[in-house]
SERO-4910 file (N, C-alpha, C, O; in steps of 0.05 Angstrom, whole numbers):
BEGIN
 pado doro    nc1    nc2    nc3   cac1   cac2   cac3    cc1    cc2    cc3    oc1    oc2    oc3
  Met    A   1299   -374   2354   1289   -376   2331   1275   -406   2337   1283   -421   2354
  Lys    A   1255   -410   2321   1249   -436   2340   1234   -439   2300   1237   -425   2280
  Tyr    A   1217   -467   2308   1210   -472   2276   1177   -467   2275   1160   -467   2293
  Cys    A   1173   -462   2248   1140   -459   2250   1119   -484   2264   1122   -506   2254
  Asp    A   1103   -482   2278   1091   -503   2290   1073   -511   2267   1053   -521   2278
  Phe    A   1070   -511   2233   1057   -519   2218   1072   -547   2215   1096   -552   2214
  Asn    A   1044   -571   2213   1054   -601   2220   1086   -598   2194   1081   -590   2171
  Gly    A   1106   -601   2200   1129   -617   2178   1141   -594   2164   1156   -598   2145
  Cys    A   1136   -567   2171   1156   -540   2168   1177   -532   2181   1180   -524   2204
  Ile    A   1200   -539   2153   1231   -525   2170   1233   -500   2168   1257   -494   2167
  Asn    A   1220   -482   2168   1230   -456   2165   1224   -450   2193   1205   -459   2207
  Lys    A   1248   -429   2199   1253   -417   2226   1239   -389   2219   1231   -377   2199
  Ile    A   1238   -385   2248   1218   -352   2255   1229   -344   2283   1241   -362   2296
  Asp    A   1225   -318   2293   1237   -307   2301   1217   -303   2327   1226   -306   2350
  Lys    A   1192   -295   2323   1160   -303   2340   1144   -308   2322   1148   -313   2298
  Glu    A   1124   -307   2334   1085   -311   2324   1086   -345   2328   1101   -356   2345
  Arg    A   1070   -357   2313   1064   -385   2313   1076   -399   2284   1092   -417   2283
  Tyr    A   1066   -387   2261   1072   -394   2239   1092   -383   2220   1100   -360   2225
  Cys    A   1099   -391   2206   1121   -370   2181   1102   -359   2165   1078   -359   2166
  Ile    A   1117   -348   2150   1095   -326   2125   1086   -347   2105   1072   -338   2087
  Asn    A   1091   -376   2103   1077   -390   2073   1047   -404   2099   1028   -416   2090
  His    A   1049   -400   2123   1024   -416   2137   1013   -395   2152    990   -399   2160
  Lys    A   1024   -370   2158   1005   -358   2165    983   -353   2155    981   -352   2131
  Arg    A    959   -349   2173    930   -335   2155    929   -309   2155    938   -295   2174
  Ser    A    918   -300   2135    913   -275   2122    901   -254   2144    907   -232   2154
  Lys    A    878   -273   2148    848   -259   2165    849   -275   2185    854   -298   2176
  Pro    A    845   -273   2214    838   -283   2237    809   -294   2228    791   -282   2217
  Arg    A    810   -322   2236    782   -329   2237    763   -318   2255    769   -315   2278
  Lys    A    744   -312   2247    726   -309   2260    700   -324   2281    679   -334   2271
  Lys    A    706   -323   2312    692   -338   2336    659   -336   2320    649   -320   2304
  Lys    A    649   -362   2334    609   -363   2327    602   -342   2345    617   -339   2364
  Asp    A    583   -328   2342    569   -305   2359    549   -332   2373    534   -348   2361
  Lys    A    557   -331   2408    550   -342   2416    521   -329   2431    507   -341   2447
  Lys    A    517   -308   2423    499   -285   2428    470   -300   2411    447   -299   2417
  Asn    A    484   -313   2386    452   -313   2358    445   -342   2369    421   -348   2367
  Ile    A    467   -371   2385    453   -387   2391    444   -388   2416    428   -406   2417
  Tyr    A    445   -377   2437    433   -371   2467    413   -351   2468    405   -344   2490
  His    A    403   -340   2444    382   -315   2444    357   -319   2450    349   -337   2436
  His    A    343   -313   2462    309   -327   2457    294   -299   2479    303   -286   2498
  Glu    A    270   -299   2463    262   -273   2485    251   -267   2519    242   -248   2531
  Asn    A    259   -296   2526    252   -293   2551    286   -288   2568    288   -288   2592
  Lys    A    302   -286   2555    337   -287   2560    338   -274   2590    348   -286   2609
  Ser    A    325   -242   2589    320   -223   2604    316   -238   2629    333   -241   2646
  Phe    A    279   -251   2630    277   -265   2656    285   -279   2666    279   -286   2689
  Tyr    A    303   -291   2648    318   -321   2669    341   -308   2677    353   -318   2696
  Asn    A    354   -284   2666    369   -263   2688    374   -255   2694    397   -246   2695
  Ser    A    344   -249   2713    333   -230   2730    337   -248   2767    340   -271   2776
  Asp    A    335   -224   2776    341   -235   2807    311   -255   2815    312   -279   2821
  Val    A    285   -239   2813    264   -245   2820    263   -290   2806    249   -308   2815
  Trp    A    280   -291   2786    280   -327   2776    308   -337   2793    308   -354   2810
  Lys    A    323   -326   2787    346   -337   2805    331   -346   2834    332   -370   2838
  Phe    A    317   -329   2859    316   -333   2866    288   -356   2869    290   -376   2882
  Ala    A    268   -350   2857    253   -374   2846    262   -396   2843    254   -417   2853
  Arg    A    288   -393   2821    300   -425   2826    307   -438   2849    301   -461   2854
  Ser    A    325   -417   2868    340   -433   2889    318   -444   2912    322   -459   2931
  Gln    A    294   -430   2904    269   -453   2929    262   -477   2922    261   -496   2938
  Val    A    257   -478   2895    258   -507   2881    280   -518   2890    277   -539   2902
  Tyr    A    304   -508   2887    330   -532   2893    326   -539   2918    329   -563   2924
  Glu    A    318   -520   2938    324   -530   2976    299   -540   2968    301   -564   2967
  Arg    A    273   -530   2961    249   -556   2964    258   -586   2954    257   -605   2970
  Glu    A    266   -587   2928    269   -620   2926    301   -630   2943    311   -652   2946
  Lys    A    306   -610   2950    342   -617   2962    360   -627   2945    374   -647   2950
  Gly    A    359   -613   2923    381   -625   2907    375   -653   2887    393   -660   2872
  Lys    A    352   -668   2888    349   -682   2869    325   -677   2852    308   -660   2857
  Cys    A    326   -696   2829    322   -688   2806    297   -706   2810    303   -730   2816
  Gln    A    269   -700   2807    246   -709   2811    236   -737   2791    219   -754   2798
  Arg    A    250   -737   2765    249   -762   2751    263   -779   2761    250   -800   2766
  Cys    A    284   -779   2767    298   -802   2777    322   -802   2799    344   -814   2799
  Gly    A    313   -789   2812    321   -784   2845    354   -775   2843    370   -776   2862
  Arg    A    357   -768   2826    394   -762   2819    403   -744   2836    384   -730   2842
  Phe    A    426   -737   2849    430   -709   2857    446   -693   2848    470   -696   2848
  Val    A    432   -673   2839    443   -648   2816    445   -624   2820    424   -613   2825
  Phe    A    471   -608   2820    483   -581   2823    490   -564   2807    488   -567   2782
  Gly    A    499   -545   2818    510   -517   2784    494   -526   2777    476   -537   2789
  Arg    A    503   -518   2737    495   -524   2722    468   -546   2719    445   -539   2714
  Ser    A    476   -569   2722    465   -586   2712    444   -587   2734    439   -610   2741
  Ala    A    433   -573   2744    410   -571   2769    386   -550   2749    382   -527   2755
  His    A    373   -563   2727    347   -545   2715    331   -546   2723    321   -567   2732
  Val    A    319   -519   2725    289   -517   2726    270   -516   2708    266   -498   2692
  His    A    257   -538   2712    238   -536   2678    212   -522   2692    210   -521   2716
  His    A    193   -512   2676    165   -502   2671    143   -533   2670    144   -545   2648
  Ile    A    134   -540   2680    109   -561   2678     86   -544   2654     75   -556   2635
  Ile    A     85   -523   2660     69   -514   2637     85   -482   2639     88   -466   2657
  Ser    A     92   -483   2603    108   -472   2591    104   -443   2604     86   -440   2621
  Val    A    121   -422   2596    125   -395   2602    116   -389   2570    101   -369   2571
  Arg    A    118   -397   2546     96   -381   2524     63   -394   2531     42   -381   2529
  Gln    A     64   -414   2536     25   -415   2536     14   -404   2564    -10   -404   2571
  Asp    A     37   -394   2580      9   -384   2611     40   -364   2618     61   -372   2628
  Gln    A     35   -340   2610     67   -321   2635     54   -322   2659     71   -332   2674
  Thr    A     32   -316   2674     40   -314   2696     42   -332   2707     45   -328   2731
  Leu    A     43   -351   2702     48   -390   2726     82   -385   2717     91   -408   2717
  Lys    A    100   -372   2712    124   -369   2699    144   -366   2723    167   -374   2722
  Leu    A    132   -352   2752    153   -360   2777    129   -371   2795    126   -358   2816
  Glu    A    110   -392   2789     89   -394   2810    107   -429   2810    110   -445   2792
  Leu    A    116   -430   2843    132   -459   2842    117   -482   2840    127   -502   2830
  Asn    A     89   -481   2849     76   -509   2844     85   -513   2812     95   -536   2809
  Asn    A     84   -499   2790     80   -496   2763    119   -501   2755    124   -503   2731
  Leu    A    148   -504   2776    170   -509   2777    175   -532   2781    169   -537   2804
  Met    A    189   -563   2762    201   -577   2782    230   -584   2778    229   -592   2755
  Leu    A    259   -586   2785    280   -593   2786    286   -616   2769    276   -638   2775
  Leu    A    298   -614   2755    307   -640   2742    338   -638   2730    345   -617   2719
  Cys    A    356   -661   2733    375   -669   2718    373   -665   2689    352   -669   2678
  Pro    A    396   -657   2671    406   -645   2646    382   -670   2628    363   -661   2614
  Lys    A    385   -693   2631    380   -720   2622    349   -725   2614    338   -732   2593
  Cys    A    339   -714   2646    315   -722   2648    293   -692   2640    269   -691   2638
  His    A    317   -670   2637    302   -654   2628    289   -652   2587    271   -645   2571
  Ile    A    314   -664   2590    309   -670   2554    286   -685   2541    273   -675   2523
  Glu    A    279   -714   2554    263   -725   2564    232   -710   2569    212   -711   2555
  Glu    A    234   -702   2583    211   -674   2595    209   -660   2573    186   -655   2566
  Glu    A    228   -651   2560    215   -630   2540    204   -642   2514    187   -631   2499
  Asn    A    216   -668   2510    211   -679   2485    187   -697   2493    178   -708   2473
  Glu    A    174   -704   2516    157   -710   2517    129   -705   2503    117   -683   2505
  Gly    A    120   -722   2493     88   -722   2483     88   -712   2459     67   -710   2448
  Lys    A    127   -698   2436    122   -688   2414    126   -716   2402    134   -736   2414
  Pro    A    120   -714   2380    131   -739   2356    161   -739   2348    175   -718   2345
  Lys    A    172   -773   2342    196   -761   2339    201   -759   2308    187   -767   2289
  Lys    A    225   -745   2309    218   -734   2282    250   -754   2272    272   -743   2274
  Val    A    247   -775   2265    275   -788   2251    257   -794   2223    233   -798   2221
  Phe    A    276   -792   2204    260   -785   2180    240   -784   2172    232   -804   2160
  Pro    A    223   -760   2175    194   -762   2170    191   -761   2145    170   -770   2135
  Ser    A    209   -751   2129    195   -756   2097    190   -796   2090    176   -811   2077
  Tyr    A    206   -797   2105    216   -823   2091    187   -841   2106    169   -855   2096
  Phe    A    191   -836   2125    159   -857   2134    139   -846   2140    126   -853   2160
  Gly    A    130   -824   2124    102   -812   2113     96   -800   2134     74   -788   2135
***
């Protein structure tokens, strides 16, 4: 026998984690990651041709961010399309259109040239 894991509860239980008073009636639903990360080009980014092009860009730049020069590896090595896939589908595998960036520089590169949206209604 052990005590219920609920903070301050003194009820004893055999198994499970919580007593009857603190047990949830329905289990919580996990957030659907599919909706968060789903986009129309997902199948392209999972393809072997993209993974090969990505590795070529990584080798070409010797693992260094092209903006700040920091060494990046694994998931922190972002390959950025200079001309986006939405603008021109034919350039999505062109090595001259791809650049290796760290996550911080990738965010800056993606938002460069876009107007800042800090309280847009307040500033008119």
